[in-house]
N, C-alpha and C positions, 0 to 999 in steps of 0.2 A: 504494500500500500504506500509506504513512504517512498520507495523507489519510483513508483509510477507518478506520484505527485511531484517529485524532484525532476523527473524527466519532462513533465509538462511545464513546470515552473521555470526551468532553465533550458529552453530548447536550443539556445545558441552555443551551448557548451559541447565540445567534442570529446571530452573525457580525459584530456591531458593538460596539465597546467602549462601555460605559455603557448598553447596551440589553439586557443579559442578563436572564434570568428571575431575580428576586431570590432570594437564598439564604434558606432558612427562618429563619436566625438573624440576618439583617441588620435585620429590623424589631424595634423595641423591644417592640412588642406581643407578638411571638412569644416573648419572653424569659420570659413568665409561664406557662410550660408545666408548672410543678410546684406551683402553688398556694402553700401556706404554706411550702414548703421553699425557695423562691427568696428571696434577700436583696434588700434595697432598694438603691438607687443608691449609698448610702453604703458599700457593700461595697468600692468602689474606694479610698476614703480618699485623696482628692486631696492633702491637706496632707502626709501621710506620704510619698506618692510624690514630691511636689515636693521635700521635704527630702532624700530619698534621692538623687534624680537631681541636685539642686543640689550635693550633697556630692561625687558622682562628677565633675561638671564642675569643682568646685574642685580635686580631686586632679589632674585632667588639667592644669589651668592651672598648678598649683604644681610638678608633677613634670616637665613637658614643656619643658625648656630649649631643645631644638632647635626645637620648634614656635614658641616665643615669639620666638626670635631671627629665625626665617625669616618669621614672619607678623606681627611687631610686637605680638604678644600676643593679638589678638582673632580675626582671620579663621580661623585654624586650628581654633579651638574652635567656630566658628559652626555648621558642619554638625551636629556632635554634639549641642550644646545645643538647637539649633532643632528637630531631629527629636525629641529627648526631650520637648520641650514639646508637640509635636503628639501624641506617644504619651499624655501625661497627659490631653490634652483629648479624644482620640478613644477611648481604651481602655475607656471606660465602655460602649461598644457591644460589647465583646468579652468582658470578664472577668466578666460577670454570668450565665454559663452553668452555674453550679454549684449543686448541691443540698447546701449545707453547706460548700462550698469545698474539697472533696476532689478532687484531681487523679487521673486515671485511673491505677490502680495496676498493672494487668496489663502484662506486657512481651511483646514479640514476639521470641522467642528467635532466630528466623532473622536478624533485624536485628542482634541482639547478635553473632551469629556473623560476619555481614558486617563489623561494626565491628572484631571481633577480628582477622580476616584483614587488614584495612586497617592496624591498629596494628602487627601483626607485619611487614607490608610496610615501614612507616616505619622500624622497627628495622633490617631488612635493608638498606634504602636508606642509612642512616647508616653501617652496617658496610661497605657497598660503597664509600662515599666515602673511608673511612679505609684499607680494604684492597681495592683494585680487583681482585678475584679474577675471572679469565677475562673481561677487559673486552670482548673482541670478542663473546663469547657473550651477555653481559648488556646490551650496548649496542645490538646490531642484531637479535638474534633475539627471538621473542615472549616469551622468558624475562625481558625487561626489565620485564615487568609486575610482577615480584616485587621490583623495586628502584626503582619509580617512586613515591617518597615524596610528592611534591607532589600527584599525582593522588589519592592516598589521603587527603590533607588535604581536598581538594575533596569527596571522598566523605563525609568526616566532616561537613562543613558542610551538604551536601544532606540527609544522614541526620538531622542535628540538627533541621533545619527540618521534616522529615517527622514525627519523633517528638514534637517540642514542639507541633506544630499539631494532632496527633490528638485530644488531650483536648477542645480547643475545637470541633473539627469534630463530635465525638461528644457535645457538650453536657455535658462533665464537667470543664471547666477551672475553676480557682480564681480568686480575685481577683488583681489586679496585685501587691498586697502579698505574698500567699502565694507567687505564682509567682516573684518576685524572691528572696524568702528561700530558697526551695528551690534555685534556681539558684546562689545564692551559696554555700550549704553544699555543693552538689554539685560545683561547679567550684573554688571558691576554697580551701576547707579542705584537700583533698588537694594542691592546687597549692602552698599555703603550706608544708605539710610538706616537699614536694620542694624548695622554695626554700631552706629551712633546711638540709636535708641537702646540697644542692649547695654552699651557702656553706661549710659545715663541711669537706666533702671537698676543695674547692678551696683553702681556707686550709691544710689539712693536707698535701696531696699535690702541688699545682701547683708545679713548679720546672723550669727549662730549657724547651726547645722540643721539641714532638712533631710530626713530619710529619703533615699532614692535619688538625690540631686547632688552632683559634684561641682557643677558649674557655679560661677559667681562667688565661690567661697575661698578662692586662692588669691584674690586681689587681681587688679588689672595692671600688669607690668608693661612698661613702654615697649619692650621688644615684642611682647605678645600682640599688643595693639598695632604695632608697625607691621607685623606679619599679616594681621587681618586686613589692614589697609591695602597691602600690595596683592593680596589674594592668591597669587601663584606661588607664594613661598610656603615652605614647611613651617607650621606654627602650631601652637596648642589650640586646636579648634574647639576643644571642649571647655575652654575657659569662659567663652561668652555664649555660644550657641552651637550645640552639637551638630546641627545639620550642615554647618559650613564646610565640613570635610569634603562633601561631594561637590561643592561649588569650586573648590580648589582644582579638582580634576576636570570639572566642566570647562573652566576657563583655560586651563592648559591645553586640553584637547581641542578647544576651539581654535587656538593658535596653530595646532598641528593638523587641522582638518583638511587642508589642501592635499597633504600626503595620503590621508585616508581616501579622499575622493579619487585621487589618481590611481591608487591600488584597485579600487572598485571599477573604474573605467577601463583600465588596461588589462585586467586579469579576469579569469572566470571565477565562479563561486568556489570551486575546490581549492584553487590557489589562494583565494582570500581567506578561506577557512584555515588554511595552513598558516597564513600570516597571523590570524587571530590566536591560534594555539602558540605560535612562537612569541607573540607579545605577552600572553598570559604566563607562559613558561618563564620569560624574563622577569616578570613581576614576582613570580614565586621564588626567584633566586635571591631576593634582597637580603635575606638573613644568612645565605650560604657563601656569598662572595666576601673576599677579604675586607672590602670597604663597605660591605652591607650593614644595614642597621634597620630594625623594624620600624623606627620612626622616620625613615627616609621615604616619603610618600611618592617621590618621583618614579619609583619602580611600580607602585600601585597604579600610577597614571598609565603606564604601558598596558597593564591588564585591562583597565577600564576603557582604554582606546579600542580594544577588541570589541567591546560592547557597542561602541559607536559604529565600528566597521560592520557589525552584523546588521545594524539598522540601515546603513548605507547600501548594503547588498540587497536588502528588501526593497529599497527605493529604486535601485537600478532595474530590478526584475519585477517591478510593480505590475506591469501589464500582463506578463506571462504568468505571474502568480495568480492574478485575478482570473485569467482564463482557466488555469488549473482548478481554482476554487469553484468556478461555475460548473466544471465537469464532475465534481464530487457529488455523490448521492447524499441525501439528508443524513443517512446513517453514518457515513464516513465523516461528515462534518462534525457530528456529535462525538465520534470516536476521537478525533483530533482534540476537540475541546475538553473531553473528559480526561484524556491522557495528559494534557498540559496542566490541568488544575493541580494535581499533587506536586508536580515539579515546581510550581510557583508557591503554593501554600506551605509545603513542607521542605522548602529549600534549606532552612537552617537544620532540619533533621538530617538531610542529606549530608550537610557539612559535618555534623557530629558522627554520622556513620563512617564517612570517609576518614575522619581523624582516627577513629577506633581501628580502622582497617590499615592504618599506617601510611596514609597518603599525605601526611604533613610534609611541607607547608602548603600543599595544594588543596587542602580540604575546602577552604572557603572559595577558592577558584572553581572547584568542581561544582559547588552549590550555586555559584554565580552563573555558570553555564546552564544549569538546570533552570534557573529563573529566566535567563536570557532566551532559552528555547520557548518557554511559556510566554514570555513577553512578545516574541515574534509571532506566535499564534494569536495573541490578543490583538496585535496590530493588524494582521491579515484579516481577522474577523471584523474588527472595527471598521476597516476601510471597505470591505466587500459584503458584509452581511447587512442587508436592509432591515431585517427583523431586529437584530441586535441594536442597530442605530436608533430605530424608531422607538423600541420598547425600553431602552436604557440610556444610551449615550447622548441622544439628542433631546432628552427631557430637560425642561428648564432648570430644575435644581442641579442636574449634572453639568449642563452647559455653564451654569453660574460657577460651579466648583472649578471647571476648566479655565474660566477666565481669570479667576483669582488664585489659581493653583500655585504660582510662583510665590506670591505674597503669603499665601497660607503656609507654604513650606518654610518661608523665612521667619514668620512671626509667631507661630503657635507655641514654640518653646519659650519665647520671650514672655508671652502672656502667661504660660504655665508657671514659669519661674517667678514672675512678679506676684501672681496670686498666692503661690506657695509661701514665699517669704513674707508676704503681707498678712495672710490670714490662716496659715497652718496652725492647727490647735485651737483656733477661734471659730472657724466655720467647718461644718462637716465636709469630709472629703468629696462626697457626692456633689455638693454645691460648687466646690472648686472645680471639679471635673466638668460639670455642666457649664459653669462660667467660662472655663477655658475654651470650650467649643464655640459658645456664642460670641465671646469677645474676639476670638481669633478670626471668625468669619467676618465680623464687623470691621475689625482693623485691616483685614486683608482686602476687603472691598474698597475701603478708603485708600489704601496703598495702591491698589490697581488703578483707581481713578486719578489720584493726584501725584503718584510717583511713577508707576510703570508706564502708563500711556504717554505722559510727557517725555519720559526718557526714551521711549521707542521713537517718538516723533523727532526728538533731538538727534537721535542716531541716524534716522533717515536724512535729516537735513544736512548733517555734517558729512555723511557718506556720499550724498549726491553732489556735494560741492566739488568742482574740478580742482585738482591739486595744481601747484605751480608748475610741475613738469608736464601736466596735461594741456595747460592753456596754450593755445597757438599751435598745437601739434596736429597735423592732418590726420583725418580718419583713413582707415584702410579701405580701399575700394576693391571692387571685384577684379579690376584689371591689374592692380598692384600685387 
């Protein structure tokens, strides 16, 4: 069944890595499909991109005291800077697919709904860690799916890879410069506001010790705050807001995304799966290498980049996957859905089992791939199943969760910590629990309206501005 589906979903693959039928966008001659509308190779602006990525590498080197002490200053930074250099060299084959540099504007609301449900699950996961309500029910029954926060983060990564790759697969991606500017405004600006709020609330409310909470109780050190402000650096992400660990990887991978897109465009799905495994294997070696250390998260970024790559592969093969999905009988569709559910809901159980079987340090990586497989199934069904969309993902409450999902991810722990430090022992835990949900939704809606949307608009405005190297440069014509 799986082989038949893969054959239908990836019809262009011949069976050998490196001998696939070339993607229509992989040849530079194919990039001249819009005549006068397509910009020249200078669209990439290598000098600006090199300055930007060199600055990011400088921030990592300056802020990452743990990496410096563990790796004598250089090896810990090597994977990040080396891959960035490759992105600069190779991304000219990817980011010349725009007619004017405008990234695809339309959204897929089903995927927003899926992201909203995952973000709500992360909030319930953290509430469950602080208030373990009905532990037997949520630990062993299928209801554990609503408190499996880490699987939801893996879904975020796969979904981000899918959504970010779509414009380039559909020939509407912008230059590297515009892409990075948009991602910085999309991720960093709302993140920065949440860091400021968390710092203020921690300084005001944190006192004493609260069971189940480690954040806000160790003080806010200047080095930790600087690491948070630079975002791509290794820092103590548990000091202010535990969810920030994933945003570090999200921002790093956004800077590396040209390389991911290039791999997907140039190679078949089998070669790309091999790249995924190699990236994850490299991430698992962080404690085995002479300069390795468990607190050096640059190695984890390699592993999580594989999750983005899986999403990008789904985007590349969107049409063929949709055709294969339509050929499935209703029974087979249910079989895929049922098979994916335990991989997602019980991913942490899979990690425990892998650890007991001696697969350390790859136990978590194995569980992440289980969650990623399930996430890929969720995405395929969300995009192609009309019944699932109408009955769940396109309902107004779910669409609302999708719109505020990033803010909800950023702010729910800040609300929970604030209420716990202010009212623990005074109000019943159930009231704090309910208050966290209500206030998080309200604060997230306000953040989406007054922070996220303006930041996105600013990002578009700055990304669409021609740089000084673009001004006066002739467009690439069909004859040239």
